Chimera marker file (.cmm) of the C-alpha trace (Angstrom):
<marker_set name="trace">
<marker id="1" x="43.934" y="-2.385" z="48.406" r="1" g="1" b="0" radius="0.5"/>
<marker id="2" x="40.137" y="-1.987" z="48.073" r="1" g="1" b="0" radius="0.5"/>
<marker id="3" x="38.447" y="-3.407" z="44.917" r="1" g="1" b="0" radius="0.5"/>
<marker id="4" x="37.410" y="0.087" z="43.740" r="1" g="1" b="0" radius="0.5"/>
<marker id="5" x="40.973" y="1.332" z="44.161" r="1" g="1" b="0" radius="0.5"/>
<marker id="6" x="42.270" y="-1.622" z="42.135" r="1" g="1" b="0" radius="0.5"/>
<marker id="7" x="39.762" y="-0.869" z="39.360" r="1" g="1" b="0" radius="0.5"/>
<marker id="8" x="40.802" y="2.784" z="39.339" r="1" g="1" b="0" radius="0.5"/>
<marker id="9" x="44.468" y="1.801" z="39.154" r="1" g="1" b="0" radius="0.5"/>
<marker id="10" x="43.668" y="-0.696" z="36.388" r="1" g="1" b="0" radius="0.5"/>
<marker id="11" x="41.829" y="1.984" z="34.400" r="1" g="1" b="0" radius="0.5"/>
<marker id="12" x="44.787" y="4.305" z="34.838" r="1" g="1" b="0" radius="0.5"/>
<marker id="13" x="47.239" y="1.661" z="33.565" r="1" g="1" b="0" radius="0.5"/>
<marker id="14" x="45.025" y="0.737" z="30.603" r="1" g="1" b="0" radius="0.5"/>
<marker id="15" x="44.577" y="4.395" z="29.700" r="1" g="1" b="0" radius="0.5"/>
<marker id="16" x="48.302" y="5.047" z="29.873" r="1" g="1" b="0" radius="0.5"/>
<marker id="17" x="49.195" y="1.996" z="27.771" r="1" g="1" b="0" radius="0.5"/>
<marker id="18" x="46.421" y="2.759" z="25.274" r="1" g="1" b="0" radius="0.5"/>
<marker id="19" x="47.804" y="6.248" z="24.706" r="1" g="1" b="0" radius="0.5"/>
<marker id="20" x="51.256" y="4.856" z="24.006" r="1" g="1" b="0" radius="0.5"/>
<marker id="21" x="50.470" y="1.844" z="21.820" r="1" g="1" b="0" radius="0.5"/>
<marker id="22" x="48.068" y="1.293" z="18.932" r="1" g="1" b="0" radius="0.5"/>
<marker id="23" x="48.776" y="-2.435" z="19.185" r="1" g="1" b="0" radius="0.5"/>
<marker id="24" x="47.749" y="-2.435" z="22.844" r="1" g="1" b="0" radius="0.5"/>
<marker id="25" x="44.537" y="-0.518" z="22.003" r="1" g="1" b="0" radius="0.5"/>
<marker id="26" x="43.656" y="-2.988" z="19.262" r="1" g="1" b="0" radius="0.5"/>
<marker id="27" x="44.364" y="-6.027" z="21.447" r="1" g="1" b="0" radius="0.5"/>
<marker id="28" x="42.441" y="-4.574" z="24.390" r="1" g="1" b="0" radius="0.5"/>
<marker id="29" x="39.402" y="-3.812" z="22.172" r="1" g="1" b="0" radius="0.5"/>
<marker id="30" x="39.500" y="-7.330" z="20.696" r="1" g="1" b="0" radius="0.5"/>
<marker id="31" x="39.592" y="-8.809" z="24.207" r="1" g="1" b="0" radius="0.5"/>
<marker id="32" x="36.600" y="-6.703" z="25.262" r="1" g="1" b="0" radius="0.5"/>
<marker id="33" x="34.672" y="-7.915" z="22.196" r="1" g="1" b="0" radius="0.5"/>
<marker id="34" x="35.448" y="-11.538" z="23.070" r="1" g="1" b="0" radius="0.5"/>
<marker id="35" x="34.208" y="-10.973" z="26.629" r="1" g="1" b="0" radius="0.5"/>
<marker id="36" x="31.026" y="-9.339" z="25.301" r="1" g="1" b="0" radius="0.5"/>
<marker id="37" x="30.333" y="-12.261" z="22.950" r="1" g="1" b="0" radius="0.5"/>
<marker id="38" x="30.939" y="-14.854" z="25.665" r="1" g="1" b="0" radius="0.5"/>
<marker id="39" x="28.563" y="-12.991" z="27.981" r="1" g="1" b="0" radius="0.5"/>
<marker id="40" x="25.986" y="-12.672" z="25.198" r="1" g="1" b="0" radius="0.5"/>
<marker id="41" x="25.934" y="-16.451" z="24.674" r="1" g="1" b="0" radius="0.5"/>
<marker id="42" x="25.646" y="-17.124" z="28.402" r="1" g="1" b="0" radius="0.5"/>
<marker id="43" x="22.966" y="-14.481" z="28.963" r="1" g="1" b="0" radius="0.5"/>
<marker id="44" x="20.844" y="-15.705" z="26.031" r="1" g="1" b="0" radius="0.5"/>
<marker id="45" x="21.045" y="-19.259" z="27.383" r="1" g="1" b="0" radius="0.5"/>
<marker id="46" x="20.324" y="-18.322" z="30.986" r="1" g="1" b="0" radius="0.5"/>
<marker id="47" x="17.438" y="-16.000" z="30.041" r="1" g="1" b="0" radius="0.5"/>
<marker id="48" x="15.921" y="-18.897" z="28.090" r="1" g="1" b="0" radius="0.5"/>
<marker id="49" x="16.212" y="-21.066" z="31.221" r="1" g="1" b="0" radius="0.5"/>
<marker id="50" x="18.494" y="-23.584" z="29.523" r="1" g="1" b="0" radius="0.5"/>
<marker id="51" x="21.515" y="-25.462" z="30.773" r="1" g="1" b="0" radius="0.5"/>
<marker id="52" x="24.524" y="-25.753" z="28.506" r="1" g="1" b="0" radius="0.5"/>
<marker id="53" x="23.548" y="-29.366" z="27.754" r="1" g="1" b="0" radius="0.5"/>
<marker id="54" x="19.945" y="-28.414" z="26.913" r="1" g="1" b="0" radius="0.5"/>
<marker id="55" x="21.029" y="-25.626" z="24.575" r="1" g="1" b="0" radius="0.5"/>
<marker id="56" x="23.557" y="-27.912" z="22.925" r="1" g="1" b="0" radius="0.5"/>
<marker id="57" x="20.867" y="-30.522" z="22.253" r="1" g="1" b="0" radius="0.5"/>
<marker id="58" x="18.531" y="-27.880" z="20.778" r="1" g="1" b="0" radius="0.5"/>
<marker id="59" x="21.140" y="-26.714" z="18.265" r="1" g="1" b="0" radius="0.5"/>
<marker id="60" x="22.731" y="-30.081" z="17.512" r="1" g="1" b="0" radius="0.5"/>
<marker id="61" x="26.086" y="-29.728" z="19.215" r="1" g="1" b="0" radius="0.5"/>
<marker id="62" x="27.718" y="-30.728" z="22.489" r="1" g="1" b="0" radius="0.5"/>
<marker id="63" x="27.785" y="-29.161" z="25.940" r="1" g="1" b="0" radius="0.5"/>
<marker id="64" x="31.543" y="-28.642" z="25.620" r="1" g="1" b="0" radius="0.5"/>
<marker id="65" x="31.015" y="-26.480" z="22.529" r="1" g="1" b="0" radius="0.5"/>
<marker id="66" x="28.590" y="-24.270" z="24.467" r="1" g="1" b="0" radius="0.5"/>
<marker id="67" x="31.051" y="-24.043" z="27.368" r="1" g="1" b="0" radius="0.5"/>
<marker id="68" x="33.774" y="-22.973" z="24.941" r="1" g="1" b="0" radius="0.5"/>
<marker id="69" x="31.513" y="-20.304" z="23.410" r="1" g="1" b="0" radius="0.5"/>
<marker id="70" x="30.874" y="-18.943" z="26.911" r="1" g="1" b="0" radius="0.5"/>
<marker id="71" x="34.625" y="-18.732" z="27.583" r="1" g="1" b="0" radius="0.5"/>
<marker id="72" x="35.921" y="-15.200" z="26.974" r="1" g="1" b="0" radius="0.5"/>
<marker id="73" x="39.336" y="-16.539" z="25.937" r="1" g="1" b="0" radius="0.5"/>
<marker id="74" x="37.822" y="-18.461" z="23.009" r="1" g="1" b="0" radius="0.5"/>
<marker id="75" x="38.029" y="-16.528" z="19.749" r="1" g="1" b="0" radius="0.5"/>
<marker id="76" x="36.355" y="-18.971" z="17.351" r="1" g="1" b="0" radius="0.5"/>
<marker id="77" x="32.741" y="-17.843" z="17.520" r="1" g="1" b="0" radius="0.5"/>
<marker id="78" x="30.919" y="-17.676" z="14.196" r="1" g="1" b="0" radius="0.5"/>
<marker id="79" x="27.947" y="-15.589" z="13.185" r="1" g="1" b="0" radius="0.5"/>
<marker id="80" x="26.054" y="-18.703" z="12.097" r="1" g="1" b="0" radius="0.5"/>
<marker id="81" x="26.549" y="-20.318" z="15.521" r="1" g="1" b="0" radius="0.5"/>
<marker id="82" x="25.391" y="-17.138" z="17.276" r="1" g="1" b="0" radius="0.5"/>
<marker id="83" x="22.292" y="-17.146" z="15.041" r="1" g="1" b="0" radius="0.5"/>
<marker id="84" x="21.537" y="-20.784" z="15.922" r="1" g="1" b="0" radius="0.5"/>
<marker id="85" x="21.889" y="-20.040" z="19.638" r="1" g="1" b="0" radius="0.5"/>
<marker id="86" x="19.719" y="-16.927" z="19.391" r="1" g="1" b="0" radius="0.5"/>
<marker id="87" x="16.986" y="-18.816" z="17.553" r="1" g="1" b="0" radius="0.5"/>
<marker id="88" x="17.012" y="-21.628" z="20.124" r="1" g="1" b="0" radius="0.5"/>
<marker id="89" x="16.804" y="-19.056" z="22.930" r="1" g="1" b="0" radius="0.5"/>
<marker id="90" x="14.060" y="-16.988" z="21.291" r="1" g="1" b="0" radius="0.5"/>
<marker id="91" x="16.302" y="-13.949" z="20.857" r="1" g="1" b="0" radius="0.5"/>
<marker id="92" x="16.365" y="-11.595" z="17.875" r="1" g="1" b="0" radius="0.5"/>
<marker id="93" x="19.886" y="-10.664" z="16.786" r="1" g="1" b="0" radius="0.5"/>
<marker id="94" x="20.796" y="-7.499" z="14.913" r="1" g="1" b="0" radius="0.5"/>
<marker id="95" x="24.067" y="-6.784" z="13.174" r="1" g="1" b="0" radius="0.5"/>
<marker id="96" x="25.187" y="-3.184" z="13.357" r="1" g="1" b="0" radius="0.5"/>
<marker id="97" x="27.921" y="-1.984" z="11.018" r="1" g="1" b="0" radius="0.5"/>
<marker id="98" x="29.470" y="1.444" z="11.020" r="1" g="1" b="0" radius="0.5"/>
<marker id="99" x="32.422" y="3.261" z="9.595" r="1" g="1" b="0" radius="0.5"/>
<marker id="100" x="32.930" y="6.797" z="10.557" r="1" g="1" b="0" radius="0.5"/>
<marker id="101" x="31.895" y="9.309" z="9.348" r="1" g="1" b="0" radius="0.5"/>
<marker id="102" x="29.236" y="8.314" z="6.784" r="1" g="1" b="0" radius="0.5"/>
<marker id="103" x="28.365" y="4.614" z="6.944" r="1" g="1" b="0" radius="0.5"/>
<marker id="104" x="25.931" y="3.043" z="9.378" r="1" g="1" b="0" radius="0.5"/>
<marker id="105" x="23.638" y="0.050" z="8.798" r="1" g="1" b="0" radius="0.5"/>
<marker id="106" x="21.676" y="-2.312" z="11.003" r="1" g="1" b="0" radius="0.5"/>
<marker id="107" x="20.299" y="-5.640" z="9.821" r="1" g="1" b="0" radius="0.5"/>
<marker id="108" x="18.061" y="-8.048" z="11.734" r="1" g="1" b="0" radius="0.5"/>
<marker id="109" x="19.563" y="-11.532" z="11.630" r="1" g="1" b="0" radius="0.5"/>
<marker id="110" x="16.986" y="-13.640" z="13.433" r="1" g="1" b="0" radius="0.5"/>
<link id1="1" id2="2" r="1" g="1" b="0" radius="0.2"/>
<link id1="2" id2="3" r="1" g="1" b="0" radius="0.2"/>
<link id1="3" id2="4" r="1" g="1" b="0" radius="0.2"/>
<link id1="4" id2="5" r="1" g="1" b="0" radius="0.2"/>
<link id1="5" id2="6" r="1" g="1" b="0" radius="0.2"/>
<link id1="6" id2="7" r="1" g="1" b="0" radius="0.2"/>
<link id1="7" id2="8" r="1" g="1" b="0" radius="0.2"/>
<link id1="8" id2="9" r="1" g="1" b="0" radius="0.2"/>
<link id1="9" id2="10" r="1" g="1" b="0" radius="0.2"/>
<link id1="10" id2="11" r="1" g="1" b="0" radius="0.2"/>
<link id1="11" id2="12" r="1" g="1" b="0" radius="0.2"/>
<link id1="12" id2="13" r="1" g="1" b="0" radius="0.2"/>
<link id1="13" id2="14" r="1" g="1" b="0" radius="0.2"/>
<link id1="14" id2="15" r="1" g="1" b="0" radius="0.2"/>
<link id1="15" id2="16" r="1" g="1" b="0" radius="0.2"/>
<link id1="16" id2="17" r="1" g="1" b="0" radius="0.2"/>
<link id1="17" id2="18" r="1" g="1" b="0" radius="0.2"/>
<link id1="18" id2="19" r="1" g="1" b="0" radius="0.2"/>
<link id1="19" id2="20" r="1" g="1" b="0" radius="0.2"/>
<link id1="20" id2="21" r="1" g="1" b="0" radius="0.2"/>
<link id1="21" id2="22" r="1" g="1" b="0" radius="0.2"/>
<link id1="22" id2="23" r="1" g="1" b="0" radius="0.2"/>
<link id1="23" id2="24" r="1" g="1" b="0" radius="0.2"/>
<link id1="24" id2="25" r="1" g="1" b="0" radius="0.2"/>
<link id1="25" id2="26" r="1" g="1" b="0" radius="0.2"/>
<link id1="26" id2="27" r="1" g="1" b="0" radius="0.2"/>
<link id1="27" id2="28" r="1" g="1" b="0" radius="0.2"/>
<link id1="28" id2="29" r="1" g="1" b="0" radius="0.2"/>
<link id1="29" id2="30" r="1" g="1" b="0" radius="0.2"/>
<link id1="30" id2="31" r="1" g="1" b="0" radius="0.2"/>
<link id1="31" id2="32" r="1" g="1" b="0" radius="0.2"/>
<link id1="32" id2="33" r="1" g="1" b="0" radius="0.2"/>
<link id1="33" id2="34" r="1" g="1" b="0" radius="0.2"/>
<link id1="34" id2="35" r="1" g="1" b="0" radius="0.2"/>
<link id1="35" id2="36" r="1" g="1" b="0" radius="0.2"/>
<link id1="36" id2="37" r="1" g="1" b="0" radius="0.2"/>
<link id1="37" id2="38" r="1" g="1" b="0" radius="0.2"/>
<link id1="38" id2="39" r="1" g="1" b="0" radius="0.2"/>
<link id1="39" id2="40" r="1" g="1" b="0" radius="0.2"/>
<link id1="40" id2="41" r="1" g="1" b="0" radius="0.2"/>
<link id1="41" id2="42" r="1" g="1" b="0" radius="0.2"/>
<link id1="42" id2="43" r="1" g="1" b="0" radius="0.2"/>
<link id1="43" id2="44" r="1" g="1" b="0" radius="0.2"/>
<link id1="44" id2="45" r="1" g="1" b="0" radius="0.2"/>
<link id1="45" id2="46" r="1" g="1" b="0" radius="0.2"/>
<link id1="46" id2="47" r="1" g="1" b="0" radius="0.2"/>
<link id1="47" id2="48" r="1" g="1" b="0" radius="0.2"/>
<link id1="48" id2="49" r="1" g="1" b="0" radius="0.2"/>
<link id1="49" id2="50" r="1" g="1" b="0" radius="0.2"/>
<link id1="50" id2="51" r="1" g="1" b="0" radius="0.2"/>
<link id1="51" id2="52" r="1" g="1" b="0" radius="0.2"/>
<link id1="52" id2="53" r="1" g="1" b="0" radius="0.2"/>
<link id1="53" id2="54" r="1" g="1" b="0" radius="0.2"/>
<link id1="54" id2="55" r="1" g="1" b="0" radius="0.2"/>
<link id1="55" id2="56" r="1" g="1" b="0" radius="0.2"/>
<link id1="56" id2="57" r="1" g="1" b="0" radius="0.2"/>
<link id1="57" id2="58" r="1" g="1" b="0" radius="0.2"/>
<link id1="58" id2="59" r="1" g="1" b="0" radius="0.2"/>
<link id1="59" id2="60" r="1" g="1" b="0" radius="0.2"/>
<link id1="60" id2="61" r="1" g="1" b="0" radius="0.2"/>
<link id1="61" id2="62" r="1" g="1" b="0" radius="0.2"/>
<link id1="62" id2="63" r="1" g="1" b="0" radius="0.2"/>
<link id1="63" id2="64" r="1" g="1" b="0" radius="0.2"/>
<link id1="64" id2="65" r="1" g="1" b="0" radius="0.2"/>
<link id1="65" id2="66" r="1" g="1" b="0" radius="0.2"/>
<link id1="66" id2="67" r="1" g="1" b="0" radius="0.2"/>
<link id1="67" id2="68" r="1" g="1" b="0" radius="0.2"/>
<link id1="68" id2="69" r="1" g="1" b="0" radius="0.2"/>
<link id1="69" id2="70" r="1" g="1" b="0" radius="0.2"/>
<link id1="70" id2="71" r="1" g="1" b="0" radius="0.2"/>
<link id1="71" id2="72" r="1" g="1" b="0" radius="0.2"/>
<link id1="72" id2="73" r="1" g="1" b="0" radius="0.2"/>
<link id1="73" id2="74" r="1" g="1" b="0" radius="0.2"/>
<link id1="74" id2="75" r="1" g="1" b="0" radius="0.2"/>
<link id1="75" id2="76" r="1" g="1" b="0" radius="0.2"/>
<link id1="76" id2="77" r="1" g="1" b="0" radius="0.2"/>
<link id1="77" id2="78" r="1" g="1" b="0" radius="0.2"/>
<link id1="78" id2="79" r="1" g="1" b="0" radius="0.2"/>
<link id1="79" id2="80" r="1" g="1" b="0" radius="0.2"/>
<link id1="80" id2="81" r="1" g="1" b="0" radius="0.2"/>
<link id1="81" id2="82" r="1" g="1" b="0" radius="0.2"/>
<link id1="82" id2="83" r="1" g="1" b="0" radius="0.2"/>
<link id1="83" id2="84" r="1" g="1" b="0" radius="0.2"/>
<link id1="84" id2="85" r="1" g="1" b="0" radius="0.2"/>
<link id1="85" id2="86" r="1" g="1" b="0" radius="0.2"/>
<link id1="86" id2="87" r="1" g="1" b="0" radius="0.2"/>
<link id1="87" id2="88" r="1" g="1" b="0" radius="0.2"/>
<link id1="88" id2="89" r="1" g="1" b="0" radius="0.2"/>
<link id1="89" id2="90" r="1" g="1" b="0" radius="0.2"/>
<link id1="90" id2="91" r="1" g="1" b="0" radius="0.2"/>
<link id1="91" id2="92" r="1" g="1" b="0" radius="0.2"/>
<link id1="92" id2="93" r="1" g="1" b="0" radius="0.2"/>
<link id1="93" id2="94" r="1" g="1" b="0" radius="0.2"/>
<link id1="94" id2="95" r="1" g="1" b="0" radius="0.2"/>
<link id1="95" id2="96" r="1" g="1" b="0" radius="0.2"/>
<link id1="96" id2="97" r="1" g="1" b="0" radius="0.2"/>
<link id1="97" id2="98" r="1" g="1" b="0" radius="0.2"/>
<link id1="98" id2="99" r="1" g="1" b="0" radius="0.2"/>
<link id1="99" id2="100" r="1" g="1" b="0" radius="0.2"/>
<link id1="100" id2="101" r="1" g="1" b="0" radius="0.2"/>
<link id1="101" id2="102" r="1" g="1" b="0" radius="0.2"/>
<link id1="102" id2="103" r="1" g="1" b="0" radius="0.2"/>
<link id1="103" id2="104" r="1" g="1" b="0" radius="0.2"/>
<link id1="104" id2="105" r="1" g="1" b="0" radius="0.2"/>
<link id1="105" id2="106" r="1" g="1" b="0" radius="0.2"/>
<link id1="106" id2="107" r="1" g="1" b="0" radius="0.2"/>
<link id1="107" id2="108" r="1" g="1" b="0" radius="0.2"/>
<link id1="108" id2="109" r="1" g="1" b="0" radius="0.2"/>
<link id1="109" id2="110" r="1" g="1" b="0" radius="0.2"/>
</marker_set>
């Protein structure tokens, strides 16, 4: 099976399961958020031209902590750690909060 065909089939399965189960939808969304956060940490570090060990030294932690933060399966990221990483990488973070239909706020963190 071609990669595009597998992706299409995967999307079909996810869509079908999402329609049937609120629990599945919630778990799938949470997993996507974890992937996004792991990628954010890695992209900030790489764009700053830092290795995991160099970033760790800049923020006073260990390389293994950075590796864990870049692992999509890790769910223990904190806002304060993301702020420290962003500062060390020269990145401005913004927190966006919304609740439909009438609440939307954005706050610069770093």
